[in-house]
N, C-alpha and C positions, 0 to 999 in steps of 0.2 A: 404342175406334174412333177413327180419324183422319178428318178432313174435308178433301176436296179441293174448292176453290172458285175456279176460274179459267176464262177463255175462255167464259163464259156457261153453264157447267155446274157442278154440284156433286154429290158422292156421298161416302158414308162407306165406309171400308174398314178391315179389321183392323189394329190398331196394330202388329202384328209383321210386316206385309207391307211390301215395298218398292215405292215409286212411282217411275216414270220418265216423262219428257215429251220429246217431239220436236216441233219446230215447223219446218215447211217453208214459208217465206215465199214462195218462188218459185211453188209450186203451190197455195198457200192451203190447207194441210192441217195439222192438229194431231193428235197421237196421245198419249194418256195411258194408261199401263198400271200395273197392280198385280199382284204375285205373291207367293206364300208360299214356303216352303222346299221344297215338292214340285213336281210338274209343273203344278199348276193356276195359271191366270192369268186376268185380266179386262182387257180393253182397250176403249177407245172412240177411234174416229177421227172427226174432224170435218172435213168437206169444205166449204169455203166457195165453191168454184166450182160451177157448175150441174152436177148429176149426177143421173141418173134412179135412183130407188130399186130398181126392178126390174132394171135393168142391173147395178147394183152387186152385188145379191144373186146374180144369174146368174154374174157374173164370179168372185165369191168362192167359190161352190159349185164352179165349174169348176176353180179352183186345187186344191181338195181332190180332185176327181175325177182330175186329172192326176197328183197326187202319190200317191194311194192307190187302187189299182185295185179293191179290195174295200171298199165302203162302203154304208151305208144312209142315205138322206136322207128326212127327214120335214118337210113344209111346216108352218109355224106362223104363226098370226096372234095377236098379243098386244098389250099396251100397256106402254110404257116412258115414264117421264117425262110421263105424261098424254097421250102420242101413240100413235096406232095404228101398228103397225110390221109389216113383212114379216119373215119369218124362216125359218130352216131349222135343224133339229137333225140333226147328222151323227154317225154312229157309224162308226169306222174302226179298222183294226189298224195299229199302228206299233211296230216293235221287239218283236213278238210280244205286245204289250199292247193291249187294247181301250181305245180313247179315245172321248170324246164331245166334240163342239164345238157351241156354241150361237151362231148368227148372228142378229142383230137389226138392222133398218135402219128409221130414221124420219127425217122431214123437219121442220125448224122454219123460221121466217122467216129465220134467219141461216145455217143450215148443214144438210147431210145428215149424220146420225150413223150410224156403223156400230159396233155393239157385238159383241164376240166374247169368249166365255169358254169355256175348255176344260181338260181334264186327262185323265189315265188314269182308267178306271172305279174302280180301286182307290183312287186319291187322292180322287176325287170322293165316295167314301163319307163322307169327313170334311169336304171343302171345298165341296161343291155348295151347302150352306146358306149359306156365306159369299159365294159367287159370286152366288147369287140375291138375297141381302141387299144386295149392292152395287148390283145392277140395280134392285132395288126402291127404294133410296134415291136413285137418279139423278133430278136435277131439271135442267131447262133454262130459262134465262131468255132468251127469244127476242123480247123487245121492250124498248124504251127503252135500247138499246145502240148507238145511232148513234155511229160513230167509235170505239167501244170496241175493235173488232178491225180493225186496219189492216194486215192481212197480205196482202191480195189486191191 
């Protein structure tokens, strides 16, 4: 397993997965994603500007609804990084394959975090345990970081 530890978050991910980062200093957003060789991926977006969790979840679900006319949405409440989070599990068809997406949103003192992991159901048979392990390993360090993130 590899360890990512930047921007006030840390998580472990499989050693053979690729990691990418994007920093948008103008809008105060950071996105970190990891993916394997198949369709499965896990990403976290950090929003340092004020954003309502409910609104972010609603807008994210709407993007799926606009893109995929046939989908099932299940509301979820869970805990990530020791924080209560809002969420939705979404099942949809893309390129004649059933896909599942898992959306999770929580707030810290520094940022609002949006976690998304998804893949085809066929790929998720082998990667869902990896994606859930990444989520379980997620930690946020939301205090004692004054001046650490100067992107806003």
